[in-house]
N, C-alpha and C positions, 0 to 999 in steps of 0.2 A: 281713360283706361283703368281698369280695376285690378288691383294687386291681389293675388291669390296666395294664401299661405299653403303649407303642405297639408293642413288639416281641412281645408275648404275646397269647394269646387263650384264653378258657375256652369259647368257642363251638365246637361241633363243626364240622368242615369239610364242607360239603355238596359233592356231586358237581358239578364245574364243566363248563360247556359249552365248546365250542371257542372261542366268543366271549370267555368269561372268561379262558381260558388265553391267548388272544391279548392281552387287556388286561394280563395280568401281565407280558408281555414288552415292553410299551410303557411308556415313561416316563409316570408318572401326572400329567403336565402340567408345562409350563415354568412358571417363576415370574418375577415382576417382580424387578428387581435389588435393590430395597430392600423391607423389610417393616416399615413404620413404623406403620401404623394397624391392620392386620388380622393376627391370628395364626391359624394353622391347625393342626389336629390330625388325624392319620391314624387311622382306626378300625381297631383291631387284630384284624381278621378277614380273610377272603379278599379278594383284590384288588378285588372289586367287590360290596360288600354293598348298594349302592344305597340310601343314606340319603335319605329324603324328609321325612316329618313331623318336627317338632321342637316341644318345649314346655318351659317353665320351671316347675319346682316351687318356688314362692316360699317354701314352708314350710321347706325345708332347702337352698335355693340350689343345686339340682342341675339339670342339663340332660338331658332325655330325648329320645332319637332313635329313630325307627322305621327299622331296617335291613330294607328291604322284600324283598330277595332271599333273605336267610338266615332271615328270620322271627324277629327278636329286637328287644326293646326294650333299647336301650343307654343306660347312665347315665354321665354325665360330671360330675366334681367340679371346678368352676373353681378352688377353693382349692388342690387338690392337682395340678391340671392333668393329671389322669389319668382314664381310663375305669375306673369302679369296680364296674360290674355289667353282666351280660348276662342278660336274662330271656327265655327261649324262649316264643314265642307258640304255643299248642297248635294242631295241625291247620292250620298255615299252608300256603297254596297259592300257587303262582306261575303265570305264564303265559309259556311260551317262555323267552326269555332275560331277561325282565323280571320283577321282583318285582310284588307287588300294591301299587299306588300308594296311599300313605297321605297324603292332602292335609290332612285335618283332624285335629288333635291338640291337646287342651286338658285342663287340670285343672279339676275342678269345685270348689265351695266346701268339699266334704268331703275334698278331697285325692286323689280318685280320678281316674284318667286315662282319657279317652275318645278313641277314634281310629277313623277310617274304614278300610275294607278293600274295595278295588275288586273283586278276584277272587272273594272269598267273598260279595260283595254284602251287607256287614254293617257294623254299628257295634259296636265292642268297648268293654268297660269293664274296666280293671284296678284291682281293689280293693287299693290299696297297703298298707293295714294288714294285710289278710288274705293278701296275696300270691296272689291267684287272679284268673282271668279270667271274664268273662261275654261272650257273643257274641249279638247281637240281629240277626235277619235282616230285611233290608228287603223288604217284601211284593212290590214291583215287581221282576221279574227283570231282570238286567243293567242296573240303574239307575245304577251307578257313583256311589256316595255320595261327596260332596266335603267341603266345610268343615263344622265343627260349631261351634255357638254356644249359650250358655245364657241363659235368661230369668230373671226375678227369682224364679220359682217352682222353679228348678232343673231345668226341663225342657230337653231337648237337641234343638236344631233342626239340621237338616242339609239340604243341597241334593242333588238327584239329577241329575247332569250329563246323562245320557242318558235318565233316566226322566222328565225335564221336570216334576218335582214337587219340592215341599219336604216334609219329614217332621219329625215331632216324637216324641220318646220320653219317656214318663212313667217315670222310674226306679223309682217305687214299684210299677208294674204290669208292668215288663219281666221276661220269663222267659227264662233262658238257652236258646239254640238254637231260639228260636221268634220269631214276629212279634208276640207279645202286647205290649201297651203302646205300639205304634207306630201313629200316624195319619198318613196322607198327604193332600196337597192338590195336585191337578193344575192346572197353569197352562194356561189357555185364552185365547188372544188375541182370540177372538171373530171375527165375520164381518168380513172385510176387514182383519183385523189382521195378516195375514201369517203366516209360519211361523217356528219357532225350531228350531235344531239342537241346542242344549244350553243349560244354565243354569250360572251361575257360583256363587261362594261366597255364603254367607249372612252377614249381620251383624245381630245383634239390637240394637235401639236403643229409645229412648223418644221419638223424634221431636223431640229437642232438649230435652226436659224431664227431670225427675228420673229417674235410672237405676233407682230402686226401683220405678218404675211402668212399666217398659218393656213395650210391647204391640205392637211392630212388628218385622217381619222384612224387611230389605232384601236384594235379590239382583239379579244381572244375568241377562239372557237374550240369547243370541247367535244371529244368523241369518248363517251363513257364506255367502260369504267376507267379507262386510262388512255391518254393520248390527247393531242390537241395541236393547234396551230396559232401563230400570231399573224394577224391580217392587217395590211395597210390599204386604206382606201384613199385614192387621189381624187379630191373634190373637183379639180379642174377637168381631168380626163374621165372622171367617173369610172375608174378602173380599180380592181382589187389586185393586190400582190400578196401571195400566201407564202409564209415561212413555216415549214414543218418543224415540229419539235421532236426530240428523241424520245424513245420509250423511257418511261420513268418520270415524264413531266407531269403526270397525274392529272389534276383538274386545274388548268391555268385560269385564274379568275381576275383578281385585281391587276390592273396594268396602268403604268404611269411612265412618262418620259422625263429623264433628268435634263440638266442644262447642257449635256454633251450629246444629246440625241440618242442615248442608250435607253432601253426599255427595262423596267423592273416589273416582274410578274410574281404574284403569289400562287403557290401550288396549294389549292384548297382541298387537298386530300392527304396531305403529308405534313412534315415538319419543315418543309423547304420553301425558299423563295429564290428567284434567280434573276440574273442580269442577262439581257439579250442585246447584242450589238447588231443593228440591221446592216451595217456596212460590211462587217466581217462574218456575220451570222455566228459569232462566238457566244457560247453560253457558259456562265459561271454560276454554280449552285451554292447556296448557303443554307445552313440550318439555324433555326432558333435554338435556344437552350431547351432542355427537356422539360415537359410540362409538369406543373405541380397540381393541376386540378383533378386529374384522374390517373389511375395506374395503367400502364401499358397502352397509352394512347398517343396521339400526335396533337400539336398545337393548332393546326389548321390556320395558317395565315390567310387573311381574307381580303379586305379592301385596302387600298394604299393611296398615298399622295406624296408629292415631292415638294420640299421647300428648304432653301438655304443649305443645300448640300446633304440633306437628310431624306431618306425614304421612310415615311411613317406608315405603319400598318397596325391593324388589330389582329389579335390571335383569338379565333372563335372558341376553340376548346382549350387553348392555353390560358384563357381568361385574363388577357393582358393587353395593354397598349405598349407599343414598341417603336423605336426608330433605329435605323441603321445609318451611321455616319460614314459615308462612302470614302472620303479622303483618309480618315483615321482607322478604317476597318473595325469600327466599334459598334456593337449592338447593345442597346440598353432597353430592358423590359421592366414594366411596372405592373404588378399584379392588381387586379380589380378586387376591392374588398368583398363585394357580395358573391357568395357561392351557393347557388340553390341546389339542394340535395336531389330534388326530383329531376333535375336536368344534368346530373353528373358533376355537381360542384362547379358550375359555371353560371354566368349571368346573361349569356347570349348577347354579348356586345356585338351588334351586327354592323352598324354604320358609325362613322365619326367625321368630324370636320375640325379644321384648325382656324382659330380666330386671328385677328390682326396682330395680337401679342405673342402668338405661338402656342397658346394653350390648346390642348386637344379635348374636344367635347364629343361624347359618344352616347348612344342609346343602349338600353338594356331591355331587349324585346320582351322577355318573359317576366322581368322583375319590376316593370312599371317605374323605371328610373332613368335618369340621365346621370352621367358622371363627367368629371373634368380632371384632367391632369394639368395643373396650373404651371404655366411657363416659368413662374418665379422659383419653382422648386426643381427645375431641370438641372440647374448648376449646383444644387445643394445635395450632391450624392454622398452617401455615407462612406463609400469605398470606390476605388478604381484600381485598375491593374495594368501591368505591362508584361511583355513576354521576352524571353532571351533571344528569340529569332522568329522571323516571319515565314520561314519556309522549312519544311521537314521532308526528308526523303527516306522512304522505307524500301529496302531491297529484299524481296522475298527469297532471292537466290543465295543470300549469305548463309553460312552455316548456322545451325541452331545456336542461340545464345548471342549471335552477333547481328541479329536482325533489328533489335530494339533501338529506339531513339528516345532521347529525353528532351524535355522542354522545361525550362525554369520559368515560373510564374511569380511575379512580385506584386503582392496585394498591398495597396496603400490605404490607410485610414484618412478620412477627411475630418474626423471628429475625435475628440478625446474621451467620449463617453459611450463607446460602442459596447453594449452589454450582451447583445445576441451573438450566437456563433456565426462565423462565416462558413458557408458550405461551397465546396468546389464542384464544378459541373463541366462536363465535356460532351459535345455532340458533334455530328459531322454529316456531310452530304453523301457519305458512303451508302447510307440506306435512307429510304423515304421516311422512316420513323425518327431519323436523327441519331439513332443508336449505332454504336461502333460494331457492326457486324463483321465477322471474320477477322477481327483484330481485337487486341486487349488494350485498354487504357487504364492505368492505375496511378492514383495520386499518392504521394508520400504521406499526405494527410487529407482525409476526406472533408474534415472540418476543423476549425480552430477558433480560439478567442484572441483578441488583441489584448496585450498587457503592456502597461507602461514599463519602460526600461530606462534606467539611468536618469531618474528624476521624472520630469513631466513629458519627455519626448517619447513618442510612439514610433518605433521603427517599422519599415515595411516588412511583411511576412513573406518568406519564400516557400513555395510549394513546388515539388517536382512532379511532372507528369511523364510516365514511362509508357511508350507505345510499342507494341509488337504485333506484326501481321501474322496471319496463318497462310498456308499455301493456297487457300481458297479465296483469298482477297484478290479481287480483279484489279489488274494494273490500270492506272489512269491518273487523272488530275482531280483532286478533291479539295475540300476546305474543312477545317476543324473550327468549331466554336468553343473556345476555352473561356470559362466564366467563373465568377465568384458571386454567390447569392447572399445578400444580407437582408433579412426580413422579407419585405415585399418587392425588392428590387434586385435585378440581376445585371451585372456588368460583364460583357464578354468581348474578347478580341478574336478576330478571324485570322487563322493561320493557314497558309497554303500547304497542301499535302500531296506529294508525288509518290505513287506506288509503282515500283519497277518489278 
């Protein structure tokens, strides 16, 4: 195996379009002043290899990336901090200036790599021990295969974004370059059930029970420009169960099940993500903090995964990696250093994967990079905060001046050398943008510096948030995301908000 530095490449240079030549002459993205939490590595091929899919091979601690425009599987060794192999995918096809999107990319229990291929309308398998490929054609034309997941029998489930179906591959029956071994199930909403434009990724679960008996596939269905459903497919009965989502659910994309059988879904048209309980059909919406990458935009939470009580997700336009600690109602977001001006100050971090140590690896589609949020840095936060109460009630019927409520926020330093200012931030599920529509939220201080008091001891800093509704604020149950931002990290607590 040949080790490749960031200045070299063993991949042949494909003919570049005018677009790619232009990309070479543009800076591959501005960067934040400090690089404390996230490290990035440039892929040593042409200026725009368009990396999308990413997977972790836990057997040898390597990171595998799908370079979609050049048609290579790229292998990165975290121990060496180098790209160690480029594996050419045979007969790879692209479309225009874009590669074939590889959204799903996972290793099975045998150590073989499965990944989707939009343009070829196929699912690939790379036999790592034999170093050979198998390509299995999806029967429905132009189906746009999305995510892949494995059940307890080793079968490969996948979603068809535009085929409006889910499919399953029996690896023992699959034959290279054919449709053999593939079964499809078409989603029909039924009479009066509306229409769907596409479906999202699949996640195979056990409905909250033992993972060894998993028999359920969950996925999302989207009706553009707004609306959608959560769909359950029973493998044994071969039946769909559809759960309608309320107006305002936007574009439900990322979906994952936690250890209690609840589903976590990202709304990829807003600032919001939400929890859906299939047993009660209860939905609780949450907002990320407000974005720093663009003005007047939303963070667009995208794909997600669950591990050790945390829901991890990437923020496409928020240009961040984030996790939500369910038990502690805490959201921590880490800004990605690269910010490309021509893409609106974002790096287009499209897909990510967690390694065995808990580090989050992600691809930067337009920036020809991969990045990592090292697990060793997760517990080394510069600040954290607590709040005076977990629930706030706003009564619009109270006389003017008596409607407001206040919340005390205590921001704690974890270091003695914090030189940058701490900036306070508040967002909420009241609006899809995360902003506090039809109510005001005012901090006693928008930002502050920590100063040593009484010798070397640094005391927590208290900031008060005052909230006041207008008569136009719709009554209901919401959540607030109250945070403090230090440099490239934001630490937030979720507070329940009831409006009467």
